[in-house]
N, C-alpha and C positions, 0 to 999 in steps of 0.2 A: 131202277138199275139192278145189276147183278152184284149182290154183295159177296165179298170174299168168302164168308162162311158158307155160302150156298153153292160154291163152285164144286164141280165134280170132274174127276179124271175123264179125259176124252172130249170134253166140251170145247167149243170155240167161243171165246169171249170178245165182245166188242162194246166197250164202255169206258167211262172216265174214272180215273183213280188218282189219288194224291201220290206223287213220287216222294216218298219219305227219305230215300237215300239212293245215290247213284255212284257207282264205282266203275272206273275204267280198268279192265284187266286184260290179260293175255292168256291164250290157251298154251298148252305144251308145245304146239307147233308154231307159236309166235303170232297167232291171229288175234287181233283186238276184238273185245266184246264188252258189253255193259252188263254189270250185275246190279240189279235194282230191287229195292224194297218198295212195294206198293201198299197203300193203306186206304181203308174206308172205316166206318164206325164199327164194323163187325170184327176188324182185326187187320193183320198184315199178311203178305205173301211174298215169297222170293220170286223174282222174275229174271230171266236171262234174255238178252238181245244178242244173238249169235251172229246175225248178218247185218252189218251196218251200212249196207248199200241203199238203194232206192226204197223209199217208204219210211225211213227213220229220220224224222226231222229233229232239229236241235231242241234239247230240253235240259233242265237242271233240277237238282233236288228242290223240293217244296213247290214245284210246278204241278198244276192239275193237267193230266195228260190223257188223251183219247188213245186207247190201244186196241189192236186186234191181236189176239193171242190164243194159243192152244193150251189147255190145262193138262199137264203131265204129272208124273210122280217121280220123285228122286229120294232114295233112302227113306221111304215111308212117308214123306211129306209132299203135299201138292206144290207144284211149281208152274210158272207160266213161261212158255216159249213164245216170245213176242215177235210178231211179224211186221207190224206197222205201228208207228207212234207219231203223234203230233200234239202240240200244246192245245188244250181245250180253251174255247172262247167263253166270254161272259154269257151267261144264260144256259150254258150246257151242263151246269152242275150247281148244287146247293152245298155250300161249305159245311153245313150241319150234318150232311151225309158222310163226312170223312173224319169226324171226331169220335173216336171210341169213347163210349160213355158207360158209367156204372149201370148195371141192370136194376139197381136199387134206387129208391127215391131220395134225392139229396136232401130235401127239406126234412123228410122223416128221419134220416140218419143224423142230421144236425140236431134235431130235437132230442134224439136219444143221447147224443154226446152231451148236450146241455143238462140232461137229467143226471148224468154221471158227475158233471162238474158241480152241479148244485148239491150233490150228496157229499162233497168233500167238506168236512167239518173244520179242519185247521184254518184259522183266519188268514194266515199269510199265503198258504197254497191256494185257498179259494180266491184271494185277491188277484194273484198273478194269473190264474186261469181265466178269470173274468176280464182281466185287463186285455187279454188277447181275444178271447172267444165271445165276449159279450159287448165290449166297449170299442174295439178297434174295427170299424166297419170295412176299412180297406183290407186289412188282414183277413177278415172273415170271408170276404168275397174271393180273395185269392186262394185261401186254404180250401174252401168248399169246391172249387173248380179244378184243383191241381191234381196231377197224377202222383203216384207214390214211387214210380220208377220209369226209366226210359223204355225198358222192354221186359224185364224179368217177371215182375208181378205187379198187379194193380196199375198198369201203364195206361190209364184212361181217365177221362174227365170224372172227377169225384173219387178217384182211386185212393188219394191220400186220406180223405175223410173215411172211406170205407175201411181201409186198412187200420187207421187209428182207432176207429170205433171197435173193430173186431179185437184188436190187441187189448184195448181197455176193458172190454167185456170178459176176455179170458183172465185178465188180471183181477177183475172183480170176483170172478169165480174162485180163483186161487186164494184171495184174501178171506173168503168165507170158509175155506177148508184148511188153511194153515194160519193159526192164530199168531204165529211169530211175525207175520207180515204186518207192516204199517200200511193200512189200506189207503189212507189219504196220500201218503208219499208215493205208493205204487200207482194209484190211479192217475195222479198228477204226472208222474214220469211217463206213464203209458201215453197220455194225451200229448205230451211234449216231445216224445222220443224222436219223431221224424219231422219236427217242425221246420228244421233247416232245409227241407226239400222244396219249400216255396221259393228259396233263393238258389238252391243247387241246380234245379231244372227250370228251363224257360217254359212259358205257357204254350198252349196248343195253337196252331198245329205243329210247331217245331218240337216241343217236348224233348229238348236236348240239353246237354250240360252247359251251364253258364261258365264264365271264367272263374267265378267263385266256387262253383261246383267242382271244376277241374283242379283248382289249386288248394282248396280247403276241404271240400266235402260236406255233406249235410250234418254230420255229427258235430264237427267243430263249429259250423255255422249255427246250428241249433243251440249249442251251449252259449255262444256269444249272444244270441237273441234273448235267451232266458236270463243270462247274467245282466244284460243291459236293463231289462225290465225289473229285475230284482233290486237293482240300485235305485230305482225310482220309488220303491216301497219302503217307507221309513220303518226301521225296527225289524226288518226281515232277519230271522236268526241265522247267524253265520253257519252253524253246523247243518241246519236244514238246507241251506243254499248249497253247501258242498255235497250233501247226500243226493239232492235232486240232480245236480250237474253230473255227479258220478254215475247215476243211473243212465243218463243220456249217453255219456262217454263210453259206457260198458255194454250198451244194449246189443252190440253185434257179438259179444261173448269172447271172441278169440282174436289175437293179433292178426292172424292170416286172413281174417274176414274184415279187416279194416277197423277193428276196435282199438282205440287208443289205450283203453284200460280193460282188464278183466274184472268181472264182477267181484266186489269185495264185501258187499252187503247183500242180505237176502232179497231185498226188493230189486236190486240190479239183476240178480240171478233169475228171479221170477219174470222180470221184463224181457230178458234175453230169451227165455223159453217161450213166452207168449208171442214175441215178435217172430221168432223162427218158425213156430207152429203155423201162424197165419200165413207167413210168406210161402212156406213149402206147400201147404194145402191149396192155397190159391194158385200157385204155379202149376201144381198137378191138375187142378180143375181146368185151367186154361189150356193145358195140353190135351185134355180129354175133349174139350169143346172145339179146339182148332183142328184136330185130326180128322181123318176120313170117318164120317159117321157110320159107315157100313163095316168098318174094320174092328176086329177085336184087339189085335196087336198094332200099336201105333209107332213102333220104331224106337231106336235108341235115343235116350235123352242124356246129353252131357251133364245137365244140371243134377240129375238124380243118379247118373252113372249106372243106368239100368234100361233094359228094354221095357217099355210101358204097355200095359194091357188094361183094357176096360173090364170092370167087374161084370159078370153075367147078370142080366136082369131076371 
């Protein structure tokens, strides 16, 4: 098949893609059209169906659809101008071709995460970490396959694991260079900071917000999950429990970014910086890979409020 990442302006595409989202809209002249997000394992692309007459069969979001389309460019990003659509039949596609997946080996990443968990010396923090990541087989399976976001960064199978490991590694580095940091608390908070995303987002191929995700969000969900497990560990120190929960609550750093609390302890500050660093660098990386590979300037990014350019090789 022709993967989205391989598409080039001027090409004619005839292949099957997953319809991730479908919106019915109107032009300024009042003409109805479809705005569609298509997905395969290499990424997503915006598509427009301007002419809804012959050749456009009925389809809905989460359908696998066979399209004929021209690859165009709009505001520096590739876009599809779709001419024909029909639902794809069984045997025309493999679902595994449509799930974006981490480029890194999930088993290797999980092994690295367990090395960090085993390095935590505090008895109570070690116990709660292992209760999730070593003993809870259902949670392990869900966590390892989950995404870290719907679309902004690490929105792929294994994305939550990849992001969590990266943040934990950054925190490990910080703990070796800033003696004021409680390494055990910081590493534990880093590993737990996005744990609520296993309930905030549904699994693939939907990878969309659940009711709990919409109403509570991953930060509150994560604190509830950790708090429930803490209550099952006899003698878990109250102050340590509050410090761990605070780190999770404050890891977005600012109220305007959805953080219920601002960092009040140094470990919460370090976690916020590590989380933001990995999220921003991964977001920039995804922009570089998704853009036209022949272009230096990739267009304006609302996330970074800047016109993005590739570094000269």
